[in-house]
N, C-alpha and C positions, 0 to 999 in steps of 0.2 A: 505485612505481606507475606504470602503463603505459596510458596513454589511448589510444595508438595502436591497441590492440584495439578500442575503441568506434568508429574510423573505418573498420575492415572488419567491424563487426558488421551482422545482418541490420538493417533498418528498425525492424521490429517490436519486436526486441531492444531498441533505442534509444528507440524510443517507449516501452516498458514501463518502461524503467529511468527514463526522466524523469518518467513519471508517478508512479512509486513514489518518488522524490526528491521532487516536489510533495509528495506527501502526506506524507512524514516530517517536511518542513519546517511546513507548514500544521497538523499534528496537534499537534506539537511546540508551534507558536504559539499554538495554540486551548486547550491547558493551560494554558499560562502568562497569558493574559489572562483580566480579569475575567469571571466567568459572567455572562449574561443580557444582555449589551452588544450593540449592534450589530456591534461589531467580532468578538466572539467567534461571532455568528449568521454574517459573513459568512466567517470563517474557516473554520467548521465546514462550511459549504457547499461550501467548496475542498476541504476533505478527505473530505467524502464524496463529491463527485464524484470526485475524484483515485483514492480507495480503489475506487469501484464501475469507473471506467476500466481501472485499473490490474489488477484482477480479471479483467475481461474481456480484455485483451490477452494475460493469462499463457494462456490457451485455445490462441493460436498459438503458444506457445512450448512444445517437446517435449524430452524427454530419452531418445535411443536409440530415437526415432520413436514415443513415446508419452506419455501424459501422466504427470506423477510424484506421489505421494504429497503434495506441497507445492500442487498444486491443490486439494486438499480445505479447504486455506485460502483460496483463490479463491471457491469454492461456498460456505463459510460467510461470507465478507463480501458475498457477493451476497444471502446472506438477512439477515445480522444487520444491516448499513447501513439499509435500509428499516424493519427492526423498531424499530431507535433514533430514528429518525425519527418514525415512528409514536408511540413512547414520550412523545415530545418533546410531540407535538401533542395529545396527552391529558392533558399535563400531570405525567407520571412522569420527573421530572426525575434521581431517582436513578438509576431504571434505565436511562435515555438515558445518562447519564454511565458508568455500569458497561459498557453494551454497546460506547459508543466508547472506551473506553479498552481493552476487550478487542481490537476492531479496530487498534487503534493497537499494542498489542502483539502481535496476529501479523502487523502488517508489520513490525516488529523482528525478530521471528523468521524469518520468510519472508526478508528481507535477509540473516540471518544465514547461512542455508543457502546464499544465491545467493552470498554471498563466500567459499565454499570452491571453489578450482579443481576441475577445469577449466571451471566455470560462468564466464559473461563476466565479472560483476562479481570474482568472485575472480582472473580472468587480469588485469583491470585493475589490481584492488589489489596483488596479490602476483606477478603474472607465472607462469610455467608453474610 
């Protein structure tokens, strides 16, 4: 592990990573707590907000001067999070749960792709 890469990274990359990590932690926590409780709702809001912010910041991160296929997940997230919230407000708890788990899975998948060198997370975790 080489956290020195983070110090030399562009601020947007660091922000994006911090938001993704916040989403990962809050998403894990929201799935572990009792559903329908104030704690679940608070963690869910943190997860949803973190996911939206993570998706938005991703558009400032380019590979070889252009957006990459991984940005499709960002577009899906920007559509799916509001839909999941609408489902919850309309009482469709099952649809809400499925949509939010899908968002969490997308986050984990994107993190897997980001952990491959030469991407910054891959450099932090594995070096060159």
